[in-house]
Steps between C-alpha positions, in 0.01 A plus 500: 500500500654582846715772337192657355315493836786668674524760235132582531522515880784751476391702195136554572550679834783703351290613217211581728723710722639681200149593378403611849808721547465650146137584558570662842784706346282613211220612737746691717656675197149591374385647832808712539505641142713813517315642195171520698469869580318637797208718374309751714137492403355815348262574785793488747720724282210748492492513875877518531515780233261707700631449856848348486700553185556870555750423773597134432661529163848525375461861390354620837691755714384319812808285578347337810194380285734381231709305745200322637320411167540566130165409332650544148775238585276240674485278178885487494552365843590139582224288626617524867539871498161544326332285767656716772386818326150366457493400868614843585226664292242275666624589849527870427155523337345278769627736771368796298845659502503600132476764367626664813273752681752788443479438127125466502468841681641654178346267243164354651397375155791241519335320798417130451127432530413205713417304193838589339694409810314161513576431134860594539529288817334199348708518188831530687410205724374283212795584272756421779324170563496410135875572471572282794345188345 
């Protein structure tokens, strides 16, 4: 009887600890699923296509813009780099720095409306925060 009591005292906590650790590991693995792709919502791609994509794409001749941001490559970035790019988008749009005035002088139709700027800013902030969870 004493042997069985000692066995229970040792085995039950060990089993409980194993279950807890296994559950925590499974939750971590699910939350960092590498197969989950970052998706840019359609409304945001419409705004970016109009005002951003012309310069910020891999085929652009604007090397400075390509160096700063490649919209067509956002979904391929690591989580950390994607968060940094989203934060950069939020900061730039928040300061009303993009599209640049020199560019808008030639192409005024590419200007972001206040509503578009707000949508882009809100999306970049929310997406960055979601990735940080």
